[in-house]
C-alpha positions, -999 to +999 in steps of 0.1 A: -207+127+109-204+141+143-167+139+157-157+157+191-162+139+216-181+104+196-167+073+205-183+048+179-199+016+199-198-008+174-183-026+150-208-013+121-202+023+131-162+022+134-163+008+100-187+034+084-162+058+094-137+039+082-148+029+045-153+072+044-122+080+059-107+053+034-126+078+005-113+107+013-078+095+012-084+078-017-097+114-033-061+131-014-041+099-026-053+106-060-042+146-061-009+137-055-003+112-076-017+134-104+012+156-094+039+130-097+066+145-120+079+106-133+043+097-145+013+079-132+007+043-129-026+027-126-040+016-093-034-021-099+002-012-107+009+007-081-006-027-054+016-046-077+050-027-069+042-026-029+038-061-031+071-072-049+088-043-031+083-061+007+086-098-017+118-088-033+125-118-054+080-128-055+074-148-085+044-140-111+022-166-089+031-157-054+023-122-066-009-131-084-020-147-049-014-119-031-032-090-055-059-119-063-058-119-095-050-149-122-021-153-143-025-136-172-035-106-157-005-109-136+017-114-163+002-086-187+009-063-160+042-071-156+052-067-191+035-038-192+056-026-154+089-036-170+086-015-207+085+014-182+108+005-161+095+000-133+105-039-126+129-063-139+125-101-144+155-124-136+154-163-130+149-177-107+179-197-090+164-219-070+137-233-105+149-231-140+106-226-149+101-191-131+112-160-131+115-137-097+106-098-097+124-070-081+121-037-085+140-009-108+158+021-098+130+038-113+103+018-099+117+023-062+117+058-070+084+062-080+071+048-047+092+071-031+080+100-051+038+089-040+054+081-008+065+119-003+031+137-021+007+109-003+023+116+030+022+157+020-012+155+011-017+136+047-002+160+065-021+193+054-050+177+072-037+165+100-027+196+102-060+209+110-068+184+139-069+198+176-041+173+192-061+150+216-078+140+181-043+139+166-032+115+194-067+091+198-056+088+158-025+080+164-033+056+188-061+039+172-045+039+138-020+017+154-044-010+168-054-009+133-027-019+118-019-044+143-054-062+135-054-058+097-013-071+095-022-102+115-052-107+093-034-106+062+000-124+078-008-145+104+025-159+101+043-123+102+076-118+129+060-101+157+096-081+159+091-065+125+092-027+123+057-016+127+058+005+095+060-005+059+059-047+066+028-053+046+011-042+015-022-023+038+006-001+046+001+016+013-018+002-010 
């Protein structure tokens, strides 16, 4: 694929580049994840941890909706994460029938470790880019982030920080 001075003319061309880049990111992040000292978690567990981090105190139903999964699958997923010491379940103060999900200290540490490893892998690639290309990428990613956040969270608070305010940031 050409890169110097090439400007995608259509959404389809931009989408093709985004897909190719996301596949490379998966490979880079997988390398970082495998080197995590705290052990690896599955991609679905990682996505669930990210949702729980964003929506601290969420319940199984809301987690299932965010992940696009059915209740039995989400319950088993949370059982495994609780057994690993990554999440805590507690009765909801507003409903006796619901449980709240929160990250444990170990779950928070694991997310921070993964973010640091992913950032290191990504920085190694970004350092190879020309300053003008890096600036253009930054502008494009900021615009993509805004559009994706609007699509995923139409009621999103416009005053929120642009980083880590939705699951799309790291899952």
